[in-house]
TORLOTI-122806 format. One record per residue (C-alpha): residue number from 0; residue in one letter; z, y, x negated. Coordinates in nm, 3 decimals. Each point is the difference from the previous one (the first is absolute). Last residue first. Layout:
NODE   pos   code        c3        c2        c1
NODE   NUM      A         Z         Y         X
...
END
This chain:
NODE   pos   code        c3        c2        c1
NODE   519      T     1.537    -0.407    -1.310
NODE   518      M    -0.194    -0.186     0.310
NODE   517      L    -0.278    -0.193    -0.084
NODE   516      F     0.081    -0.338    -0.160
NODE   515      P     0.189    -0.096     0.309
NODE   514      L    -0.137     0.178     0.311
NODE   513      G     0.254     0.298     0.132
NODE   512      E     0.247    -0.185     0.261
NODE   511      G     0.049    -0.001     0.372
NODE   510      M    -0.213    -0.269     0.063
NODE   509      R     0.165    -0.235    -0.240
NODE   508      D     0.187    -0.161     0.286
NODE   507      F    -0.342    -0.106     0.152
NODE   506      V    -0.086    -0.198    -0.296
NODE   505      T     0.344    -0.186    -0.027
NODE   504      K    -0.036    -0.102     0.377
NODE   503      P    -0.297    -0.223    -0.090
NODE   502      Y    -0.348     0.076     0.117
NODE   501      I    -0.224    -0.225     0.166
NODE   500      E     0.130    -0.376    -0.021
NODE   499      G    -0.188    -0.285     0.178
NODE   498      D    -0.042    -0.194    -0.313
NODE   497      K    -0.378     0.031    -0.046
NODE   496      F    -0.036     0.337     0.127
NODE   495      P    -0.203     0.117     0.302
NODE   494      M    -0.157     0.339    -0.049
NODE   493      W    -0.187     0.094     0.323
NODE   492      Q     0.311     0.053     0.221
NODE   491      T     0.311    -0.138    -0.214
NODE   490      T     0.218     0.294     0.122
NODE   489      A     0.184     0.283    -0.173
NODE   488      F     0.191     0.298     0.106
NODE   487      T     0.247     0.148    -0.260
NODE   486      V    -0.101     0.353     0.062
NODE   485      G     0.227     0.277    -0.172
NODE   484      K     0.332     0.091     0.044
NODE   483      N     0.119    -0.121    -0.359
NODE   482      G    -0.275     0.239    -0.119
NODE   481      Y    -0.204     0.138     0.256
NODE   480      G     0.042     0.100     0.390
NODE   479      A    -0.011     0.367    -0.028
NODE   478      A     0.379     0.039     0.002
NODE   477      E     0.002    -0.274    -0.261
NODE   476      T    -0.190     0.244    -0.231
NODE   475      E     0.165     0.327     0.073
NODE   474      A     0.355    -0.173    -0.047
NODE   473      T    -0.106    -0.159    -0.317
NODE   472      T    -0.119     0.336    -0.142
NODE   471      A    -0.356     0.097    -0.058
NODE   470      G    -0.055     0.099    -0.368
NODE   469      M    -0.349    -0.106    -0.065
NODE   468      S     0.082    -0.337    -0.185
NODE   467      S     0.217    -0.069     0.313
NODE   466      L    -0.268     0.031     0.260
NODE   465      V    -0.283    -0.178    -0.218
NODE   464      T     0.225    -0.292    -0.077
NODE   463      T     0.129    -0.018     0.371
NODE   462      L    -0.407    -0.052     0.070
NODE   461      W    -0.026    -0.259    -0.240
NODE   460      Q     0.274    -0.172     0.140
NODE   459      E    -0.128    -0.007     0.318
NODE   458      Y    -0.316    -0.169    -0.132
NODE   457      T     0.228    -0.305    -0.056
NODE   456      L     0.057    -0.234    -0.282
NODE   455      G    -0.223    -0.301    -0.043
NODE   454      I    -0.173    -0.269     0.184
NODE   453      W    -0.269    -0.171    -0.159
NODE   452      K    -0.402    -0.014     0.097
NODE   451      K    -0.237    -0.217    -0.160
NODE   450      E    -0.371     0.073    -0.152
NODE   449      T    -0.136    -0.343    -0.066
NODE   448      P    -0.018    -0.133     0.356
NODE   447      N    -0.204     0.261     0.142
NODE   446      D    -0.004     0.037     0.353
NODE   445      G     0.374     0.001     0.022
NODE   444      P     0.247    -0.147    -0.219
NODE   443      T     0.344    -0.110     0.144
NODE   442      V     0.257     0.229    -0.113
NODE   441      V     0.167    -0.066    -0.360
NODE   440      K     0.373     0.040    -0.066
NODE   439      A     0.097    -0.114    -0.334
NODE   438      L    -0.215     0.284    -0.158
NODE   437      N     0.218     0.265     0.159
NODE   436      R    -0.198     0.324    -0.023
NODE   435      Y     0.144     0.311    -0.159
NODE   434      D    -0.257     0.026    -0.292
NODE   433      C     0.052     0.336    -0.181
NODE   432      Y    -0.289     0.134    -0.220
NODE   431      S     0.194     0.274    -0.199
NODE   430      G    -0.085     0.346    -0.177
NODE   429      T     0.256     0.215     0.201
NODE   428      K     0.351     0.005     0.092
NODE   427      V     0.068     0.211     0.330
NODE   426      A     0.252     0.280     0.001
NODE   425      G    -0.078     0.217    -0.291
NODE   424      G    -0.183     0.254     0.212
NODE   423      A    -0.179    -0.188     0.226
NODE   422      G    -0.127    -0.240    -0.279
NODE   421      G    -0.370     0.042     0.038
NODE   420      A    -0.268    -0.246     0.088
NODE   419      T     0.017    -0.289     0.270
NODE   418      V    -0.223    -0.282     0.096
NODE   417      I     0.133    -0.198     0.309
NODE   416      P    -0.162    -0.344     0.095
NODE   415      V     0.108    -0.139     0.337
NODE   414      S     0.143    -0.322    -0.128
NODE   413      Q    -0.010    -0.176     0.355
NODE   412      A    -0.151     0.211     0.282
NODE   411      D    -0.259    -0.210     0.138
NODE   410      H    -0.261     0.147     0.221
NODE   409      T    -0.236    -0.019    -0.293
NODE   408      Y     0.114    -0.265    -0.236
NODE   407      N     0.093     0.102    -0.385
NODE   406      G     0.258     0.256     0.161
NODE   405      S    -0.106     0.230     0.289
NODE   404      E     0.017     0.375     0.070
NODE   403      Q    -0.033     0.112    -0.368
NODE   402      T     0.255     0.245    -0.168
NODE   401      W    -0.030     0.259    -0.241
NODE   400      S     0.272     0.209    -0.183
NODE   399      C     0.063     0.328    -0.159
NODE   398      L     0.376     0.046    -0.082
NODE   397      T     0.016     0.360    -0.138
NODE   396      S     0.213     0.201    -0.261
NODE   395      D    -0.196    -0.210    -0.275
NODE   394      L    -0.302     0.096     0.138
NODE   393      L     0.039     0.375    -0.019
NODE   392      K     0.042    -0.036    -0.371
NODE   391      T     0.285     0.022    -0.240
NODE   390      G     0.126     0.189    -0.289
NODE   389      D     0.175     0.290     0.180
NODE   388      G    -0.314     0.195     0.055
NODE   387      L    -0.108    -0.172     0.315
NODE   386      D    -0.327    -0.126    -0.161
NODE   385      V    -0.269    -0.088     0.239
NODE   384      A    -0.267    -0.251    -0.090
NODE   383      D     0.205    -0.292     0.120
NODE   382      L    -0.028     0.106     0.334
NODE   381      K    -0.378     0.014    -0.044
NODE   380      N     0.012    -0.339    -0.143
NODE   379      V     0.186    -0.140     0.277
NODE   378      L    -0.231     0.153     0.239
NODE   377      D    -0.321    -0.126    -0.154
NODE   376      L     0.161    -0.327    -0.036
NODE   375      W     0.043    -0.039     0.364
NODE   374      V    -0.340     0.108     0.094
NODE   373      K    -0.301    -0.074    -0.257
NODE   372      E     0.197    -0.303    -0.182
NODE   371      F     0.186    -0.183     0.261
NODE   370      F    -0.225     0.088     0.302
NODE   369      W    -0.312    -0.146    -0.232
NODE   368      Q     0.196    -0.287    -0.093
NODE   367      H     0.093    -0.049     0.358
NODE   366      A    -0.335    -0.027     0.095
NODE   365      R    -0.110    -0.228    -0.292
NODE   364      A     0.292    -0.269     0.119
NODE   363      L    -0.152    -0.012     0.346
NODE   362      T    -0.344    -0.063    -0.131
NODE   361      P     0.105    -0.254    -0.257
NODE   360      Q     0.188    -0.152     0.286
NODE   359      Q    -0.287    -0.073     0.236
NODE   358      A    -0.188    -0.292    -0.182
NODE   357      A     0.327    -0.155    -0.090
NODE   356      T     0.116    -0.061     0.345
NODE   355      A     0.351     0.075     0.110
NODE   354      C    -0.040     0.353     0.034
NODE   353      K    -0.265    -0.053     0.321
NODE   352      H     0.191     0.170     0.262
NODE   351      A    -0.001     0.318    -0.219
NODE   350      V    -0.367    -0.041    -0.104
NODE   349      D    -0.204    -0.125     0.269
NODE   348      Q     0.212     0.109     0.317
NODE   347      H     0.169     0.307    -0.088
NODE   346      W    -0.272     0.128    -0.252
NODE   345      D    -0.295    -0.077     0.301
NODE   344      G    -0.310     0.058    -0.235
NODE   343      K    -0.136     0.267    -0.223
NODE   342      F     0.229    -0.060    -0.311
NODE   341      T    -0.029     0.302    -0.217
NODE   340      S     0.372     0.017    -0.081
NODE   339      F     0.296     0.204    -0.017
NODE   338      T     0.127    -0.147     0.344
NODE   337      E     0.124     0.338     0.147
NODE   336      G     0.324    -0.002     0.202
NODE   335      A     0.206     0.200    -0.270
NODE   334      N     0.322     0.094     0.174
NODE   333      I     0.167     0.248    -0.215
NODE   332      A     0.364     0.106     0.005
NODE   331      A     0.151     0.337    -0.187
NODE   330      I     0.330     0.128    -0.064
NODE   329      R     0.112     0.290    -0.228
NODE   328      S    -0.142     0.293     0.157
NODE   327      T    -0.006     0.378    -0.062
NODE   326      G     0.155    -0.088    -0.325
NODE   325      C    -0.328     0.184    -0.164
NODE   324      I    -0.063    -0.281    -0.256
NODE   323      F     0.046    -0.255     0.271
NODE   322      A    -0.242     0.220     0.254
NODE   321      A    -0.261     0.005    -0.327
NODE   320      V     0.058    -0.377    -0.037
NODE   319      I    -0.089    -0.082     0.343
NODE   318      V    -0.277     0.260     0.035
NODE   317      D    -0.171    -0.165    -0.291
NODE   316      N     0.055    -0.343     0.136
NODE   315      M    -0.173     0.097     0.354
NODE   314      L    -0.298     0.094    -0.187
NODE   313      G    -0.003    -0.336    -0.200
NODE   312      Y     0.029    -0.188     0.293
NODE   311      F    -0.320     0.138     0.143
NODE   310      E    -0.155    -0.028    -0.324
NODE   309      A     0.090    -0.387     0.018
NODE   308      Q    -0.153    -0.047     0.288
NODE   307      R    -0.288     0.193    -0.109
NODE   306      A    -0.049    -0.260    -0.287
NODE   305      P     0.055    -0.294     0.214
NODE   304      D    -0.301     0.083     0.221
NODE   303      L    -0.011    -0.251     0.268
NODE   302      D     0.208     0.203     0.281
NODE   301      Y    -0.140     0.332    -0.118
NODE   300      G    -0.349    -0.091     0.090
NODE   299      S    -0.086     0.265     0.227
NODE   298      A     0.118     0.390    -0.121
NODE   297      A     0.330     0.126     0.130
NODE   296      T     0.230    -0.207    -0.212
NODE   295      V    -0.008     0.205    -0.310
NODE   294      A    -0.040     0.349     0.187
NODE   293      S     0.317    -0.112     0.178
NODE   292      S     0.198    -0.041    -0.331
NODE   291      G    -0.013     0.380    -0.070
NODE   290      K    -0.185     0.207    -0.243
NODE   289      G     0.073     0.370    -0.084
NODE   288      P     0.364    -0.078    -0.054
NODE   287      R     0.236     0.332     0.106
NODE   286      S     0.107     0.186    -0.285
NODE   285      V     0.339    -0.040    -0.152
NODE   284      G     0.165     0.305    -0.192
NODE   283      G     0.370    -0.046     0.046
NODE   282      C     0.135    -0.327     0.082
NODE   281      S     0.206     0.150     0.307
NODE   280      A     0.327    -0.025     0.145
NODE   279      T     0.090     0.175     0.307
NODE   278      V     0.023    -0.254     0.252
NODE   277      T     0.033     0.175     0.330
NODE   276      L    -0.324    -0.139     0.206
NODE   275      R     0.169    -0.370    -0.129
NODE   274      R     0.336     0.077     0.172
NODE   273      Q    -0.166     0.124     0.322
NODE   272      L    -0.211    -0.301     0.030
NODE   271      E     0.330    -0.226    -0.062
NODE   270      S     0.182     0.213     0.287
NODE   269      L    -0.293    -0.023     0.241
NODE   268      R     0.015    -0.370    -0.044
NODE   267      Q     0.366     0.003     0.041
NODE   266      M    -0.046     0.181     0.344
NODE   265      H    -0.280    -0.245     0.137
NODE   264      E     0.230    -0.290    -0.084
NODE   263      D     0.308     0.187     0.189
NODE   262      L    -0.221     0.067     0.289
NODE   261      R    -0.123    -0.372     0.034
NODE   260      K     0.355    -0.117    -0.032
NODE   259      K     0.081     0.213     0.275
NODE   258      D    -0.269    -0.132     0.217
NODE   257      D     0.123    -0.340    -0.081
NODE   256      T     0.352     0.104     0.153
NODE   255      S    -0.145     0.135     0.317
NODE   254      L    -0.026     0.364     0.071
NODE   253      R     0.080     0.061     0.353
NODE   252      R     0.321     0.172    -0.123
NODE   251      D    -0.188     0.274    -0.130
NODE   250      G     0.227     0.249    -0.205
NODE   249      E     0.094    -0.177    -0.329
NODE   248      R    -0.333    -0.094    -0.139
NODE   247      M    -0.210     0.232     0.188
NODE   246      R     0.170     0.298    -0.049
NODE   245      K     0.068    -0.087    -0.375
NODE   244      Y    -0.357    -0.075    -0.029
NODE   243      D    -0.105     0.316     0.137
NODE   242      A     0.235     0.209    -0.218
NODE   241      L    -0.147    -0.208    -0.309
NODE   240      V    -0.357     0.062     0.073
NODE   239      R    -0.074     0.323    -0.198
NODE   238      D     0.285    -0.085    -0.258
NODE   237      V    -0.148    -0.350    -0.098
NODE   236      I    -0.326     0.204    -0.095
NODE   235      P     0.198     0.192    -0.242
NODE   234      A    -0.110     0.380     0.060
NODE   233      R    -0.304     0.107    -0.184
NODE   232      K     0.076     0.224    -0.316
NODE   231      P    -0.193     0.325    -0.009
NODE   230      G    -0.228     0.093    -0.296
NODE   229      G    -0.022    -0.183    -0.349
NODE   228      A    -0.284    -0.247    -0.095
NODE   227      D     0.245    -0.248    -0.181
NODE   226      P    -0.232    -0.217    -0.182
NODE   225      P    -0.092    -0.346     0.161
NODE   224      V     0.238    -0.287    -0.024
NODE   223      F    -0.187    -0.322    -0.095
NODE   222      I     0.072    -0.343     0.175
NODE   221      E    -0.170     0.018     0.339
NODE   220      D    -0.324     0.201    -0.102
NODE   219      F    -0.055    -0.287    -0.292
NODE   218      L     0.033    -0.280     0.243
NODE   217      T    -0.264     0.167     0.211
NODE   216      L    -0.223     0.034    -0.282
NODE   215      S     0.045    -0.356    -0.086
NODE   214      N    -0.108    -0.128     0.312
NODE   213      R     0.083    -0.347     0.163
NODE   212      T     0.327     0.140     0.131
NODE   211      G     0.325    -0.187     0.116
NODE   210      T     0.159    -0.059     0.306
NODE   209      V     0.401    -0.073     0.028
NODE   208      E     0.003    -0.316     0.262
NODE   207      E     0.306    -0.022     0.216
NODE   206      I     0.325    -0.167     0.015
NODE   205      A     0.109     0.105     0.362
NODE   204      G     0.322     0.253     0.008
NODE   203      T     0.286     0.053    -0.239
NODE   202      R     0.068     0.048    -0.347
NODE   201      A     0.140     0.337     0.037
NODE   200      A    -0.199     0.165    -0.254
NODE   199      P    -0.299    -0.258     0.053
NODE   198      D    -0.035     0.122     0.369
NODE   197      A    -0.270    -0.262     0.103
NODE   196      F     0.082    -0.223    -0.233
NODE   195      N    -0.221    -0.092    -0.300
NODE   194      Y    -0.303    -0.175    -0.104
NODE   193      S    -0.248    -0.021    -0.250
NODE   192      I    -0.276    -0.225    -0.077
NODE   191      R    -0.234     0.024     0.305
NODE   190      N    -0.218     0.312    -0.138
NODE   189      G    -0.189     0.111    -0.297
NODE   188      V     0.134     0.216    -0.280
NODE   187      L     0.383     0.096     0.040
NODE   186      M     0.168     0.259    -0.207
NODE   185      V     0.364    -0.033     0.093
NODE   184      R     0.273     0.280     0.026
NODE   183      K    -0.259     0.266     0.023
NODE   182      K     0.037     0.381    -0.115
NODE   181      I     0.313    -0.085    -0.212
NODE   180      S     0.114     0.298    -0.196
NODE   179      T     0.347     0.057     0.159
NODE   178      L     0.037    -0.336     0.097
NODE   177      D     0.293    -0.071    -0.205
NODE   176      D     0.196    -0.346    -0.028
NODE   175      Y    -0.338    -0.176     0.069
NODE   174      F     0.080    -0.364    -0.099
NODE   173      S     0.364     0.013     0.041
NODE   172      K    -0.037     0.212     0.328
NODE   171      S    -0.190    -0.270     0.135
NODE   170      W    -0.281     0.102     0.281
NODE   169      A    -0.311    -0.086    -0.247
NODE   168      L     0.162    -0.300    -0.156
NODE   167      V     0.039    -0.157     0.329
NODE   166      Q    -0.347     0.103     0.094
NODE   165      D    -0.167    -0.151    -0.317
NODE   164      I     0.195    -0.292     0.066
NODE   163      T    -0.146    -0.066     0.335
NODE   162      Q     0.223     0.065     0.295
NODE   161      R     0.043    -0.346     0.243
NODE   160      P    -0.172    -0.158     0.272
NODE   159      Q     0.156    -0.350     0.146
NODE   158      S    -0.216    -0.064     0.314
NODE   157      Q    -0.315    -0.049    -0.232
NODE   156      M     0.204    -0.241    -0.179
NODE   155      K    -0.022    -0.291     0.258
NODE   154      K    -0.381     0.057     0.020
NODE   153      G    -0.039    -0.070    -0.356
NODE   152      D     0.222    -0.297     0.001
NODE   151      D    -0.179    -0.158     0.324
NODE   150      G    -0.359     0.027    -0.169
NODE   149      N    -0.198     0.281    -0.087
NODE   148      G     0.097     0.318     0.168
NODE   147      D    -0.188     0.223    -0.195
NODE   146      N     0.289     0.141    -0.212
NODE   145      R     0.181     0.332    -0.001
NODE   144      A     0.348    -0.169     0.120
NODE   143      Y     0.033    -0.075    -0.381
NODE   142      N     0.131     0.362    -0.067
NODE   141      G     0.083    -0.044    -0.356
NODE   140      L    -0.224     0.214    -0.244
NODE   139      H    -0.262    -0.254    -0.059
NODE   138      G     0.081    -0.208     0.311
NODE   137      G    -0.160     0.278     0.240
NODE   136      T    -0.343    -0.061    -0.067
NODE   135      H    -0.042    -0.375     0.133
NODE   134      H    -0.216    -0.272     0.033
NODE   133      G     0.207    -0.320     0.043
NODE   132      I     0.374     0.054     0.017
NODE   131      Y     0.136    -0.382    -0.050
NODE   130      F     0.342    -0.006    -0.113
NODE   129      T     0.194     0.065    -0.326
NODE   128      I    -0.191     0.283    -0.108
NODE   127      D     0.002    -0.115    -0.378
NODE   126      L     0.063     0.132    -0.360
NODE   125      G    -0.119    -0.281    -0.238
NODE   124      R    -0.198     0.226    -0.267
NODE   123      L     0.058     0.359    -0.134
NODE   122      V    -0.178     0.163    -0.275
NODE   121      N     0.120     0.290    -0.136
NODE   120      M    -0.124     0.309    -0.199
NODE   119      K     0.123     0.289    -0.265
NODE   118      K    -0.076    -0.232    -0.313
NODE   117      V    -0.348    -0.073     0.174
NODE   116      I    -0.074     0.412    -0.014
NODE   115      A     0.107    -0.020    -0.370
NODE   114      A    -0.234    -0.261    -0.078
NODE   113      T    -0.283     0.165     0.187
NODE   112      L    -0.159    -0.113     0.323
NODE   111      A    -0.209     0.300     0.091
NODE   110      E    -0.157     0.041    -0.374
NODE   109      P    -0.018    -0.370    -0.069
NODE   108      S    -0.203    -0.049     0.324
NODE   107      A     0.134    -0.181     0.286
NODE   106      S     0.147    -0.344     0.067
NODE   105      L     0.306    -0.094     0.251
NODE   104      V    -0.229    -0.155     0.272
NODE   103      A    -0.142    -0.255    -0.241
NODE   102      T    -0.306    -0.183     0.125
NODE   101      D    -0.286     0.192    -0.197
NODE   100      V     0.203    -0.043    -0.336
NODE    99      A    -0.055    -0.403     0.048
NODE    98      G     0.280    -0.183    -0.192
NODE    97      G    -0.063    -0.293     0.174
NODE    96      A     0.151     0.104     0.323
NODE    95      G     0.128     0.372    -0.118
NODE    94      D     0.181     0.083    -0.340
NODE    93      V     0.219     0.238     0.156
NODE    92      L     0.134     0.327    -0.154
NODE    91      L    -0.332     0.108    -0.113
NODE    90      A    -0.194     0.275    -0.169
NODE    89      K    -0.388    -0.028     0.001
NODE    88      G    -0.281     0.021    -0.244
NODE    87      S    -0.040    -0.373     0.016
NODE    86      K     0.350    -0.059    -0.064
NODE    85      L     0.306     0.194    -0.123
NODE    84      T     0.352    -0.090     0.058
NODE    83      R     0.326     0.147     0.147
NODE    82      V     0.302    -0.194     0.049
NODE    81      L     0.243     0.066     0.264
NODE    80      D     0.356    -0.101    -0.115
NODE    79      G     0.152    -0.293     0.119
NODE    78      R     0.219    -0.099     0.295
NODE    77      R     0.107    -0.326     0.208
NODE    76      I     0.194    -0.084     0.297
NODE    75      E     0.204    -0.333     0.051
NODE    74      H     0.161    -0.110     0.327
NODE    73      G     0.280     0.049     0.223
NODE    72      A     0.010     0.393     0.026
NODE    71      Y    -0.024     0.059    -0.341
NODE    70      A    -0.023    -0.238    -0.326
NODE    69      R    -0.177     0.185    -0.301
NODE    68      K    -0.286    -0.087    -0.197
NODE    67      E    -0.170     0.240    -0.272
NODE    66      T    -0.321    -0.093    -0.187
NODE    65      L    -0.251     0.014     0.283
NODE    64      V    -0.290     0.092    -0.208
NODE    63      A    -0.129    -0.345     0.009
NODE    62      D    -0.015    -0.011     0.383
NODE    61      G    -0.354     0.205    -0.028
NODE    60      P    -0.015     0.338     0.165
NODE    59      F    -0.051     0.066     0.388
NODE    58      M    -0.289     0.074     0.205
NODE    57      N    -0.281    -0.214    -0.091
NODE    56      A     0.206    -0.323    -0.073
NODE    55      G     0.225     0.063     0.311
NODE    54      W    -0.321    -0.013     0.236
NODE    53      V    -0.067     0.336     0.180
NODE    52      G     0.027    -0.037     0.334
NODE    51      G     0.086     0.368     0.067
NODE    50      H    -0.125     0.158     0.351
NODE    49      Q     0.078     0.372     0.002
NODE    48      T     0.112     0.247    -0.278
NODE    47      C     0.300     0.193    -0.001
NODE    46      F     0.077     0.259    -0.268
NODE    45      Q     0.349     0.148    -0.002
NODE    44      V     0.128     0.301    -0.198
NODE    43      F     0.349     0.091    -0.076
NODE    42      R     0.138     0.338    -0.191
NODE    41      K     0.323     0.025    -0.177
NODE    40      P     0.181     0.347    -0.051
NODE    39      K     0.090     0.075    -0.373
NODE    38      T     0.226     0.306    -0.026
NODE    37      P    -0.070     0.175    -0.318
NODE    36      P     0.298     0.041    -0.244
NODE    35      A     0.030     0.372    -0.056
NODE    34      A    -0.134     0.240    -0.264
NODE    33      S     0.087     0.391     0.065
NODE    32      A     0.226     0.018    -0.345
NODE    31      R    -0.290    -0.204    -0.189
NODE    30      P    -0.285     0.260     0.127
NODE    29      L    -0.210    -0.189     0.234
NODE    28      L    -0.283    -0.193    -0.117
NODE    27      S     0.202    -0.345     0.036
NODE    26      P     0.011     0.086     0.386
NODE    25      L    -0.343    -0.046     0.069
NODE    24      F    -0.083     0.103     0.372
NODE    23      P    -0.310    -0.182     0.115
NODE    22      L    -0.369     0.077    -0.102
NODE    21      A    -0.198     0.225     0.217
NODE    20      L    -0.256    -0.183     0.224
NODE    19      T    -0.368     0.054     0.005
NODE    18      F    -0.206    -0.156     0.252
NODE    17      G    -0.341    -0.202    -0.041
NODE    16      A     0.089    -0.346     0.128
NODE    15      A    -0.014    -0.154    -0.301
NODE    14      G     0.315     0.200    -0.145
NODE    13      R     0.031     0.313    -0.194
NODE    12      L     0.345     0.028    -0.158
NODE    11      F     0.106     0.383    -0.116
NODE    10      M     0.227     0.134    -0.281
NODE     9      R    -0.275    -0.074    -0.279
NODE     8      R    -0.236     0.209     0.160
NODE     7      D     0.193     0.317    -0.076
NODE     6      M     0.274     0.158     0.202
NODE     5      S     0.079     0.373    -0.031
NODE     4      R     0.366     0.149     0.008
NODE     3      K     0.129     0.255     0.212
NODE     2      E     0.328     0.160    -0.100
NODE     1      T     0.223     0.085     0.314
NODE     0      M     0.085     0.390     0.024
END
């Protein structure tokens, strides 16, 4: 007879979403003879926000912290330690224009932006999409084809879709080496950011959007495994249609090649559905949240209410953390389209497209400051609050990144800001501000002559860094069109260089490497 043990309150975690969750397995509490080194699966989270257009002085730390220099890819790159300062009741990584706290994006309450969290962060500057992409949502995770067709470059890239890196990892046998407990390969919040093959297992068919959800209760139901109710087991879904599939696939001579592909893709989708239905792992006593994000967005005024927008993502963050603890998913991608602002006009035209004017910049910066503190740091702190029982935190095994659509000018993608937290299980060094710009290559300034642009390293190299740090092999990375097989397209459209040169070959030659200063 198996001995039953009662659990006290210390063995449960209660999240803001209102559900209880059993703590994970703690190997150090086993008898010494039974204890074994724990496996350390990695996790990846990507937050994507639209527009951008934040001036360098408001987005990045000052040059004074860049104390380390190195020759790389034909130019000098720089690095320094992230420095946390306290000012006007805020913790800052950035002074902001004139030292104003309200224009510094990377500022938050001292309780949210702690010294310990700063040591686990990185801020990256000088990573460029090397062509004019304009407004887009696909560039964040690598599918440049998902753009609004602004200009010839964007239209050209629309004909070259590819898997996004979240889906590369989701179907990587190196990342998901065991799917026994995986209920959902990728948790998606929002749409138009994640793309995969129609048949991802075979890597065939058209590149299609993988749709997400805007409801935290829906996401919860997709992630957690209900208790086994017993009773007769149903026949696998695939088995029910397998005979019909074989008869149609092999027996009907009229079936075209394209229709055979459609049948194969349909069977693959059924197979993945069957796999998810047979997941046996469970997190123990988990009760469904009593409140979902749809209740937050339902009432009028949501679009102009930053507090409710933060609450929406806080509920999503709770489910993501719980799924990571349970091991029912290890990837999340979030498209945060809200402005996090009370601005009542046309945000697109009156704020985003006027970011070069000083009057509009503080509004844009405050919007990102709100997102940084109330949404992104909310998840980072929740991940760091979970002790894995081996002296590390859940954040330590995670790479949590935030990227914006544009660089310091809306539409332009030079120096796309990237903020990260977590060391990807030791694969990524943290605590750095890295500046990859080539300061000898200045792009002709745009509307604001004081806000320059430079060429740097490629955003492709950042995507390679994510895949590599998560354990994807070189073969998997290159098969998906990343690494040394990545995009080398560059034009001068909308970004004329004074000397006519765009990106030298030495920059593209490094796309298959992890970013310097980051990879251990």
